[in-house]
C-alpha positions in Angstrom: 97.2 98.7 131.9 98.4 102.3 131.4 99.2 105.0 129.1 102.9 105.7 129.6 103.3 108.6 127.0 101.2 110.7 124.7 103.1 111.5 121.5 102.2 114.1 118.8 103.7 115.6 115.7 102.8 117.6 112.7 103.7 116.9 109.0 107.4 118.0 108.1 109.4 117.7 104.9 112.4 115.4 105.1 114.9 114.5 102.2 115.1 110.9 101.5 117.2 109.4 98.5 117.2 112.9 96.9 113.6 113.5 97.1 111.3 115.6 99.4 108.9 113.4 101.5 106.1 114.6 103.7 105.8 112.7 106.9 104.3 112.9 110.4 106.0 109.9 111.8 108.3 112.0 114.0 106.3 112.2 117.3 107.4 113.9 120.5 105.8 113.2 124.1 103.7 115.9 125.4 102.2 116.6 128.9 98.5 116.3 129.4 95.8 116.7 129.5 95.5 116.6 125.6 92.3 116.5 123.8 91.5 113.3 121.9 89.1 113.9 119.0 87.4 111.6 116.4 90.3 112.0 113.9 93.4 112.7 116.0 94.9 114.1 119.2 95.1 117.9 119.5 98.4 118.9 118.0 98.7 115.7 115.8 98.1 115.3 112.2 98.8 112.7 109.4 100.7 113.6 106.3 99.1 111.1 103.9 95.5 110.6 104.6 95.4 107.7 102.0 97.3 105.3 104.2 97.1 107.0 107.7 94.4 108.7 109.7 90.7 108.6 109.3 88.1 107.4 111.8 89.5 103.9 112.0 93.0 105.0 112.4 92.7 108.2 114.6 95.3 107.1 117.1 98.3 104.6 116.7 99.3 102.8 119.9 102.6 100.9 120.5 103.4 98.7 123.5 106.4 99.8 125.6 107.0 96.0 126.0 108.5 95.9 122.5 111.0 98.7 123.3 113.5 96.1 124.8 113.4 94.0 121.7 114.1 97.0 119.4 117.0 98.1 121.7 118.7 94.7 121.2 117.9 94.8 117.5 119.1 98.3 117.1 122.2 98.7 119.5 123.2 102.3 120.1 120.0 103.8 118.6 118.2 106.2 121.0 114.5 105.1 121.5 112.5 107.7 123.4 108.7 107.2 123.5 107.2 107.9 120.2 110.1 106.4 118.4 107.8 104.2 116.2 105.5 107.1 115.2 102.9 106.1 117.9 100.6 108.7 119.5 100.2 106.3 122.7 103.1 104.3 124.2 101.1 101.8 126.4 102.0 99.3 129.2 99.9 96.0 129.5 98.3 96.0 126.0 99.8 93.4 123.4 98.7 92.3 120.1 98.1 88.8 121.2 95.7 89.7 123.8 93.8 92.5 122.3 90.6 91.6 120.2 89.7 93.6 117.3 86.6 95.6 118.5 87.6 95.8 122.1 86.5 99.0 123.6 88.9 100.8 126.3 88.8 103.8 128.4 91.7 106.2 128.5 91.3 109.2 130.5 87.9 110.5 130.0 87.9 109.2 126.3 86.8 105.8 125.0 88.6 104.0 122.1 88.1 100.9 120.0 90.8 98.6 118.7 90.4 98.4 115.0 93.4 97.0 113.2 97.2 96.3 113.3 99.7 98.9 112.0 101.3 97.8 108.6 104.6 99.7 108.2 105.4 101.9 105.3 108.6 103.2 103.9 108.5 106.2 106.2 109.4 104.1 109.0 112.7 103.2 107.1 113.4 106.9 106.7 112.7 107.5 110.4 115.5 105.2 111.2 117.7 105.6 108.2 117.5 102.0 107.4 116.1 100.5 104.2 115.5 97.1 105.9 113.4 98.6 108.8 110.0 97.9 107.1 110.6 94.3 106.6 112.2 93.9 110.1 109.3 95.5 111.6 106.6 93.4 109.9 108.4 90.2 110.5 108.9 90.9 114.1 105.0 90.9 114.5 105.4 93.8 116.9 103.1 95.9 114.9 101.2 98.0 117.5 97.5 98.7 116.8 95.2 101.5 115.6 92.2 102.9 117.6 89.1 104.7 116.6 87.5 107.2 118.9 84.2 106.2 120.4 83.9 109.0 122.8 86.0 112.2 122.6 87.8 113.3 125.9 91.1 114.1 127.4 94.1 111.9 127.9 97.3 112.3 129.8 100.5 110.4 130.3 100.0 108.1 133.4 96.3 107.5 132.7 95.0 104.1 133.7 93.7 102.0 130.6 90.6 100.1 131.3 89.0 97.4 129.3 85.3 98.1 129.0 84.1 95.7 126.5 85.6 92.4 125.1 84.7 91.7 121.5 83.3 88.2 121.4 85.1 87.6 118.0 88.2 86.3 119.5 90.2 87.6 116.6 93.3 89.3 118.0 95.3 92.1 116.4 98.1 89.5 116.2 95.7 87.1 114.4 95.0 89.7 111.6 98.7 90.4 111.2 99.4 86.8 110.8 96.5 86.2 108.2 97.8 89.3 106.2 101.3 88.4 106.2 101.6 84.7 106.7 98.1 83.0 106.6 97.6 82.0 103.0 96.4 78.5 104.0 94.2 79.4 106.9 91.0 79.8 105.0 88.7 79.3 108.1 90.2 82.1 110.0 90.3 84.3 106.9 86.5 83.7 106.4 86.1 84.7 110.0 88.0 87.9 109.4 86.2 88.6 106.2 82.8 88.7 108.1 84.1 90.5 111.2 82.0 93.8 111.3 84.3 95.3 113.9 87.2 95.2 111.5 87.4 98.1 108.9 85.8 97.4 105.5 89.0 97.7 103.6 90.5 94.6 105.7 87.3 92.6 105.2 87.5 93.2 101.5 91.1 92.3 101.2 90.3 88.8 103.0 87.4 88.3 100.8 89.5 88.8 97.7 92.1 86.5 99.1 89.4 83.8 99.6 88.1 84.3 96.2 91.4 83.9 94.4 92.1 80.8 96.5 88.8 79.3 95.4 89.8 79.7 91.5 
């Protein structure tokens, strides 16, 4: 497992449908070592902290393995590292195999897998396509967020090491499936609602879904 690229970006104004939008989805690869702090990488910021950033979403990682899929889906579109707004472009880490709560070492830092990425309309702005958010969600190729358990420095090319496997057995892909497609899987939803390594807003969401289903 490896960190292929470290990508950062600062908020910028863009024009979309005749209105000004502030976004940080435009990320560019940088050479390390780069400091990884509790809330973000040095040189990186989130534009809207209500839906991005914070301790549970300090770093967004996206598997390089998905790039070939998007190259087929978006012919003729240039897709350098960071194209999906990710801070880490990774190799060997997939949503189906990473558990919520897994702890990883990257460079001298340690991070914890917290949740899948749910795309917002700014992904559509980035690609100039109104259908991009739906296509991204439907693909299941969401990538995943990381919290920072230990600050340190990271560089492109760093080995990523699994330090601790969370025993929950709920993967990033499981949470995405439950959120988007899992209305009837109440047993798995109850499991997610009690999973302490899943951020509180997700647990509350699944509790609400279960409560509505019981009515």
